[in-house]
TORKOL-4160 file (C-alpha; in steps of 0.2 Angstrom, whole numbers, padded with zeros to 4 digits, m for minus):
302
<pt num="1" X="0580" Y="0668" Z="0634"/>
<pt num="2" X="0584" Y="0654" Z="0621"/>
<pt num="3" X="0567" Y="0651" Z="0618"/>
<pt num="4" X="0563" Y="0668" Z="0614"/>
<pt num="5" X="0579" Y="0668" Z="0603"/>
<pt num="6" X="0570" Y="0652" Z="0592"/>
<pt num="7" X="0553" Y="0660" Z="0593"/>
<pt num="8" X="0559" Y="0675" Z="0584"/>
<pt num="9" X="0568" Y="0664" Z="0571"/>
<pt num="10" X="0558" Y="0671" Z="0556"/>
<pt num="11" X="0562" Y="0687" Z="0560"/>
<pt num="12" X="0582" Y="0683" Z="0559"/>
<pt num="13" X="0578" Y="0674" Z="0543"/>
<pt num="14" X="0570" Y="0688" Z="0536"/>
<pt num="15" X="0583" Y="0700" Z="0541"/>
<pt num="16" X="0598" Y="0692" Z="0537"/>
<pt num="17" X="0591" Y="0685" Z="0520"/>
<pt num="18" X="0586" Y="0703" Z="0515"/>
<pt num="19" X="0602" Y="0709" Z="0520"/>
<pt num="20" X="0610" Y="0694" Z="0511"/>
<pt num="21" X="0599" Y="0698" Z="0494"/>
<pt num="22" X="0605" Y="0715" Z="0491"/>
<pt num="23" X="0623" Y="0712" Z="0499"/>
<pt num="24" X="0627" Y="0696" Z="0492"/>
<pt num="25" X="0645" Y="0695" Z="0496"/>
<pt num="26" X="0640" Y="0692" Z="0515"/>
<pt num="27" X="0635" Y="0674" Z="0510"/>
<pt num="28" X="0641" Y="0670" Z="0494"/>
<pt num="29" X="0657" Y="0663" Z="0502"/>
<pt num="30" X="0646" Y="0650" Z="0511"/>
<pt num="31" X="0643" Y="0636" Z="0498"/>
<pt num="32" X="0649" Y="0619" Z="0493"/>
<pt num="33" X="0656" Y="0609" Z="0509"/>
<pt num="34" X="0653" Y="0622" Z="0521"/>
<pt num="35" X="0633" Y="0618" Z="0519"/>
<pt num="36" X="0637" Y="0601" Z="0521"/>
<pt num="37" X="0647" Y="0604" Z="0537"/>
<pt num="38" X="0634" Y="0616" Z="0543"/>
<pt num="39" X="0621" Y="0603" Z="0543"/>
<pt num="40" X="0632" Y="0590" Z="0552"/>
<pt num="41" X="0634" Y="0602" Z="0566"/>
<pt num="42" X="0615" Y="0604" Z="0567"/>
<pt num="43" X="0612" Y="0585" Z="0567"/>
<pt num="44" X="0628" Y="0583" Z="0579"/>
<pt num="45" X="0619" Y="0595" Z="0592"/>
<pt num="46" X="0604" Y="0585" Z="0591"/>
<pt num="47" X="0615" Y="0571" Z="0595"/>
<pt num="48" X="0621" Y="0579" Z="0610"/>
<pt num="49" X="0604" Y="0581" Z="0619"/>
<pt num="50" X="0599" Y="0561" Z="0614"/>
<pt num="51" X="0597" Y="0549" Z="0628"/>
<pt num="52" X="0591" Y="0530" Z="0628"/>
<pt num="53" X="0577" Y="0537" Z="0638"/>
<pt num="54" X="0570" Y="0546" Z="0623"/>
<pt num="55" X="0564" Y="0530" Z="0616"/>
<pt num="56" X="0556" Y="0524" Z="0631"/>
<pt num="57" X="0541" Y="0534" Z="0625"/>
<pt num="58" X="0538" Y="0523" Z="0611"/>
<pt num="59" X="0534" Y="0510" Z="0624"/>
<pt num="60" X="0522" Y="0521" Z="0633"/>
<pt num="61" X="0514" Y="0529" Z="0620"/>
<pt num="62" X="0516" Y="0518" Z="0605"/>
<pt num="63" X="0501" Y="0523" Z="0596"/>
<pt num="64" X="0504" Y="0541" Z="0596"/>
<pt num="65" X="0522" Y="0538" Z="0592"/>
<pt num="66" X="0516" Y="0527" Z="0577"/>
<pt num="67" X="0503" Y="0540" Z="0573"/>
<pt num="68" X="0516" Y="0556" Z="0572"/>
<pt num="69" X="0528" Y="0546" Z="0563"/>
<pt num="70" X="0515" Y="0538" Z="0549"/>
<pt num="71" X="0507" Y="0555" Z="0547"/>
<pt num="72" X="0524" Y="0563" Z="0544"/>
<pt num="73" X="0528" Y="0551" Z="0528"/>
<pt num="74" X="0511" Y="0551" Z="0522"/>
<pt num="75" X="0504" Y="0567" Z="0523"/>
<pt num="76" X="0520" Y="0577" Z="0519"/>
<pt num="77" X="0526" Y="0569" Z="0503"/>
<pt num="78" X="0509" Y="0566" Z="0496"/>
<pt num="79" X="0505" Y="0585" Z="0498"/>
<pt num="80" X="0523" Y="0589" Z="0490"/>
<pt num="81" X="0518" Y="0578" Z="0475"/>
<pt num="82" X="0502" Y="0585" Z="0470"/>
<pt num="83" X="0507" Y="0603" Z="0473"/>
<pt num="84" X="0521" Y="0601" Z="0462"/>
<pt num="85" X="0508" Y="0595" Z="0449"/>
<pt num="86" X="0494" Y="0607" Z="0453"/>
<pt num="87" X="0506" Y="0622" Z="0450"/>
<pt num="88" X="0517" Y="0614" Z="0436"/>
<pt num="89" X="0532" Y="0618" Z="0444"/>
<pt num="90" X="0547" Y="0616" Z="0432"/>
<pt num="91" X="0557" Y="0597" Z="0435"/>
<pt num="92" X="0569" Y="0604" Z="0447"/>
<pt num="93" X="0558" Y="0614" Z="0458"/>
<pt num="94" X="0546" Y="0601" Z="0458"/>
<pt num="95" X="0559" Y="0588" Z="0463"/>
<pt num="96" X="0567" Y="0600" Z="0476"/>
<pt num="97" X="0549" Y="0602" Z="0483"/>
<pt num="98" X="0546" Y="0582" Z="0484"/>
<pt num="99" X="0563" Y="0581" Z="0492"/>
<pt num="100" X="0560" Y="0592" Z="0505"/>
<pt num="101" X="0543" Y="0586" Z="0508"/>
<pt num="102" X="0550" Y="0568" Z="0511"/>
<pt num="103" X="0563" Y="0574" Z="0523"/>
<pt num="104" X="0560" Y="0570" Z="0542"/>
<pt num="105" X="0554" Y="0583" Z="0556"/>
<pt num="106" X="0562" Y="0598" Z="0558"/>
<pt num="107" X="0576" Y="0600" Z="0573"/>
<pt num="108" X="0569" Y="0616" Z="0580"/>
<pt num="109" X="0550" Y="0608" Z="0583"/>
<pt num="110" X="0556" Y="0603" Z="0601"/>
<pt num="111" X="0559" Y="0621" Z="0607"/>
<pt num="112" X="0544" Y="0628" Z="0597"/>
<pt num="113" X="0532" Y="0612" Z="0604"/>
<pt num="114" X="0538" Y="0617" Z="0621"/>
<pt num="115" X="0534" Y="0636" Z="0618"/>
<pt num="116" X="0516" Y="0629" Z="0612"/>
<pt num="117" X="0515" Y="0619" Z="0629"/>
<pt num="118" X="0516" Y="0604" Z="0619"/>
<pt num="119" X="0522" Y="0588" Z="0625"/>
<pt num="120" X="0540" Y="0588" Z="0623"/>
<pt num="121" X="0543" Y="0572" Z="0626"/>
<pt num="122" X="0532" Y="0565" Z="0613"/>
<pt num="123" X="0541" Y="0579" Z="0601"/>
<pt num="124" X="0558" Y="0572" Z="0605"/>
<pt num="125" X="0555" Y="0556" Z="0601"/>
<pt num="126" X="0545" Y="0559" Z="0585"/>
<pt num="127" X="0559" Y="0570" Z="0579"/>
<pt num="128" X="0572" Y="0556" Z="0583"/>
<pt num="129" X="0563" Y="0541" Z="0576"/>
<pt num="130" X="0557" Y="0550" Z="0560"/>
<pt num="131" X="0576" Y="0556" Z="0557"/>
<pt num="132" X="0582" Y="0540" Z="0558"/>
<pt num="133" X="0569" Y="0533" Z="0547"/>
<pt num="134" X="0573" Y="0545" Z="0537"/>
<pt num="135" X="0588" Y="0538" Z="0532"/>
<pt num="136" X="0577" Y="0524" Z="0521"/>
<pt num="137" X="0562" Y="0534" Z="0519"/>
<pt num="138" X="0568" Y="0549" Z="0512"/>
<pt num="139" X="0577" Y="0541" Z="0496"/>
<pt num="140" X="0564" Y="0528" Z="0494"/>
<pt num="141" X="0551" Y="0543" Z="0494"/>
<pt num="142" X="0558" Y="0553" Z="0484"/>
<pt num="143" X="0563" Y="0539" Z="0470"/>
<pt num="144" X="0545" Y="0534" Z="0470"/>
<pt num="145" X="0538" Y="0552" Z="0468"/>
<pt num="146" X="0551" Y="0562" Z="0459"/>
<pt num="147" X="0555" Y="0548" Z="0448"/>
<pt num="148" X="0544" Y="0554" Z="0434"/>
<pt num="149" X="0553" Y="0571" Z="0432"/>
<pt num="150" X="0572" Y="0566" Z="0433"/>
<pt num="151" X="0583" Y="0551" Z="0437"/>
<pt num="152" X="0584" Y="0549" Z="0456"/>
<pt num="153" X="0599" Y="0541" Z="0463"/>
<pt num="154" X="0592" Y="0533" Z="0477"/>
<pt num="155" X="0608" Y="0524" Z="0483"/>
<pt num="156" X="0616" Y="0541" Z="0483"/>
<pt num="157" X="0603" Y="0549" Z="0492"/>
<pt num="158" X="0605" Y="0534" Z="0505"/>
<pt num="159" X="0623" Y="0536" Z="0507"/>
<pt num="160" X="0622" Y="0555" Z="0509"/>
<pt num="161" X="0608" Y="0553" Z="0521"/>
<pt num="162" X="0618" Y="0541" Z="0532"/>
<pt num="163" X="0634" Y="0553" Z="0531"/>
<pt num="164" X="0624" Y="0569" Z="0535"/>
<pt num="165" X="0613" Y="0561" Z="0548"/>
<pt num="166" X="0618" Y="0546" Z="0557"/>
<pt num="167" X="0637" Y="0548" Z="0559"/>
<pt num="168" X="0635" Y="0565" Z="0567"/>
<pt num="169" X="0621" Y="0560" Z="0579"/>
<pt num="170" X="0630" Y="0546" Z="0582"/>
<pt num="171" X="0645" Y="0555" Z="0588"/>
<pt num="172" X="0634" Y="0566" Z="0598"/>
<pt num="173" X="0626" Y="0551" Z="0608"/>
<pt num="174" X="0642" Y="0543" Z="0612"/>
<pt num="175" X="0649" Y="0559" Z="0617"/>
<pt num="176" X="0632" Y="0561" Z="0628"/>
<pt num="177" X="0636" Y="0545" Z="0636"/>
<pt num="178" X="0654" Y="0545" Z="0640"/>
<pt num="179" X="0657" Y="0563" Z="0643"/>
<pt num="180" X="0639" Y="0571" Z="0649"/>
<pt num="181" X="0646" Y="0587" Z="0658"/>
<pt num="182" X="0655" Y="0592" Z="0642"/>
<pt num="183" X="0640" Y="0588" Z="0631"/>
<pt num="184" X="0627" Y="0597" Z="0641"/>
<pt num="185" X="0637" Y="0611" Z="0641"/>
<pt num="186" X="0639" Y="0611" Z="0623"/>
<pt num="187" X="0620" Y="0606" Z="0620"/>
<pt num="188" X="0613" Y="0619" Z="0630"/>
<pt num="189" X="0617" Y="0632" Z="0615"/>
<pt num="190" X="0615" Y="0620" Z="0602"/>
<pt num="191" X="0597" Y="0628" Z="0597"/>
<pt num="192" X="0606" Y="0645" Z="0593"/>
<pt num="193" X="0620" Y="0638" Z="0584"/>
<pt num="194" X="0606" Y="0626" Z="0573"/>
<pt num="195" X="0598" Y="0643" Z="0570"/>
<pt num="196" X="0612" Y="0652" Z="0564"/>
<pt num="197" X="0618" Y="0637" Z="0553"/>
<pt num="198" X="0601" Y="0635" Z="0546"/>
<pt num="199" X="0601" Y="0654" Z="0543"/>
<pt num="200" X="0618" Y="0653" Z="0534"/>
<pt num="201" X="0612" Y="0638" Z="0522"/>
<pt num="202" X="0595" Y="0644" Z="0518"/>
<pt num="203" X="0602" Y="0663" Z="0513"/>
<pt num="204" X="0616" Y="0655" Z="0503"/>
<pt num="205" X="0606" Y="0645" Z="0492"/>
<pt num="206" X="0592" Y="0659" Z="0491"/>
<pt num="207" X="0606" Y="0672" Z="0486"/>
<pt num="208" X="0615" Y="0660" Z="0472"/>
<pt num="209" X="0597" Y="0656" Z="0465"/>
<pt num="210" X="0589" Y="0673" Z="0467"/>
<pt num="211" X="0585" Y="0678" Z="0448"/>
<pt num="212" X="0577" Y="0660" Z="0447"/>
<pt num="213" X="0568" Y="0662" Z="0461"/>
<pt num="214" X="0561" Y="0679" Z="0455"/>
<pt num="215" X="0558" Y="0672" Z="0439"/>
<pt num="216" X="0548" Y="0657" Z="0446"/>
<pt num="217" X="0537" Y="0670" Z="0457"/>
<pt num="218" X="0522" Y="0665" Z="0467"/>
<pt num="219" X="0519" Y="0648" Z="0460"/>
<pt num="220" X="0534" Y="0643" Z="0469"/>
<pt num="221" X="0533" Y="0652" Z="0486"/>
<pt num="222" X="0512" Y="0646" Z="0485"/>
<pt num="223" X="0518" Y="0629" Z="0482"/>
<pt num="224" X="0530" Y="0628" Z="0498"/>
<pt num="225" X="0519" Y="0638" Z="0510"/>
<pt num="226" X="0503" Y="0626" Z="0506"/>
<pt num="227" X="0516" Y="0612" Z="0508"/>
<pt num="228" X="0517" Y="0615" Z="0527"/>
<pt num="229" X="0500" Y="0623" Z="0530"/>
<pt num="230" X="0494" Y="0606" Z="0525"/>
<pt num="231" X="0505" Y="0599" Z="0535"/>
<pt num="232" X="0500" Y="0608" Z="0551"/>
<pt num="233" X="0481" Y="0607" Z="0548"/>
<pt num="234" X="0481" Y="0589" Z="0542"/>
<pt num="235" X="0493" Y="0584" Z="0557"/>
<pt num="236" X="0481" Y="0592" Z="0569"/>
<pt num="237" X="0465" Y="0585" Z="0561"/>
<pt num="238" X="0471" Y="0568" Z="0559"/>
<pt num="239" X="0476" Y="0568" Z="0576"/>
<pt num="240" X="0460" Y="0572" Z="0582"/>
<pt num="241" X="0453" Y="0556" Z="0576"/>
<pt num="242" X="0464" Y="0546" Z="0590"/>
<pt num="243" X="0466" Y="0558" Z="0603"/>
<pt num="244" X="0458" Y="0572" Z="0612"/>
<pt num="245" X="0473" Y="0578" Z="0622"/>
<pt num="246" X="0477" Y="0595" Z="0616"/>
<pt num="247" X="0494" Y="0594" Z="0620"/>
<pt num="248" X="0497" Y="0579" Z="0609"/>
<pt num="249" X="0487" Y="0587" Z="0596"/>
<pt num="250" X="0499" Y="0603" Z="0596"/>
<pt num="251" X="0513" Y="0592" Z="0595"/>
<pt num="252" X="0510" Y="0580" Z="0581"/>
<pt num="253" X="0503" Y="0596" Z="0571"/>
<pt num="254" X="0520" Y="0605" Z="0574"/>
<pt num="255" X="0531" Y="0588" Z="0569"/>
<pt num="256" X="0522" Y="0584" Z="0553"/>
<pt num="257" X="0523" Y="0604" Z="0548"/>
<pt num="258" X="0540" Y="0605" Z="0551"/>
<pt num="259" X="0552" Y="0597" Z="0540"/>
<pt num="260" X="0571" Y="0596" Z="0540"/>
<pt num="261" X="0576" Y="0608" Z="0527"/>
<pt num="262" X="0594" Y="0609" Z="0529"/>
<pt num="263" X="0594" Y="0590" Z="0525"/>
<pt num="264" X="0585" Y="0595" Z="0510"/>
<pt num="265" X="0596" Y="0608" Z="0505"/>
<pt num="266" X="0612" Y="0596" Z="0506"/>
<pt num="267" X="0603" Y="0580" Z="0498"/>
<pt num="268" X="0599" Y="0592" Z="0483"/>
<pt num="269" X="0615" Y="0601" Z="0480"/>
<pt num="270" X="0625" Y="0585" Z="0483"/>
<pt num="271" X="0613" Y="0573" Z="0471"/>
<pt num="272" X="0604" Y="0583" Z="0459"/>
<pt num="273" X="0615" Y="0593" Z="0445"/>
<pt num="274" X="0603" Y="0607" Z="0444"/>
<pt num="275" X="0605" Y="0619" Z="0459"/>
<pt num="276" X="0587" Y="0623" Z="0458"/>
<pt num="277" X="0582" Y="0608" Z="0467"/>
<pt num="278" X="0589" Y="0615" Z="0482"/>
<pt num="279" X="0578" Y="0631" Z="0482"/>
<pt num="280" X="0561" Y="0623" Z="0490"/>
<pt num="281" X="0570" Y="0616" Z="0504"/>
<pt num="282" X="0579" Y="0634" Z="0508"/>
<pt num="283" X="0561" Y="0642" Z="0507"/>
<pt num="284" X="0554" Y="0628" Z="0516"/>
<pt num="285" X="0565" Y="0633" Z="0532"/>
<pt num="286" X="0558" Y="0650" Z="0531"/>
<pt num="287" X="0539" Y="0647" Z="0529"/>
<pt num="288" X="0537" Y="0631" Z="0541"/>
<pt num="289" X="0547" Y="0641" Z="0554"/>
<pt num="290" X="0535" Y="0656" Z="0552"/>
<pt num="291" X="0520" Y="0646" Z="0553"/>
<pt num="292" X="0526" Y="0636" Z="0569"/>
<pt num="293" X="0531" Y="0651" Z="0577"/>
<pt num="294" X="0514" Y="0660" Z="0575"/>
<pt num="295" X="0505" Y="0643" Z="0581"/>
<pt num="296" X="0515" Y="0642" Z="0596"/>
<pt num="297" X="0511" Y="0660" Z="0600"/>
<pt num="298" X="0494" Y="0656" Z="0598"/>
<pt num="299" X="0494" Y="0640" Z="0608"/>
<pt num="300" X="0504" Y="0646" Z="0621"/>
<pt num="301" X="0488" Y="0657" Z="0626"/>
<pt num="302" X="0477" Y="0642" Z="0629"/>
């Protein structure tokens, strides 16, 4: 049942965002600290599912883990940088696109990997490691690639990432270690709660900036769509050089193509003055979920 709800994530996203677009009052209250707290809930849910065993795969399949994480932090940031230049996006949107491209893997990738009949253990490991590495890589890559557009406060990004990623995850891991029954009872519903929080975050940002989004038009939508399409495609093709196992190819493709867009929204809103910087991350959440759901549906039949 949970898998079906997550598989239809794009449908829930479209439905709620469409209603919110015409009736902004249903989501306009969800702003400021609420968005940060929502991401904290998502990361806490991720922490509740983590165990030390999740890291053992690093020793069993070091090449695949290294490959997946490397592709995550090379393909996506590079694509984000060049797409921003190619479409000549305004500075806040360019920075926002680069920021989300430098974020770690998406939190829903594990379930979509399961639906696609990929390697769930590898997916969990990649998501976990890329998330922790994101504490350093996301601020550094954003500074390097977006610094030409605006002044980037890398230290601020770093501390904000620690607050919204590291602390909630550590709390979740501690609860899982010392109160396993309580954690299991909650973590069973954490994917659905994560979807609800992401929908709230995305719709809130889209509604607050709908006039600017409409003005930006196809350039913005095309750049975000291509960002994730490139991630899924190149993640698959580059992995094919190193492994022929279909399950591994599916898994790495999904991990590379999906970003933690909720983190992108929070970092953009907390560290950049222009609210438009958060818009690419909001649109990203919809596009990567739509593409991943479509691919999972196709790959499940193989």
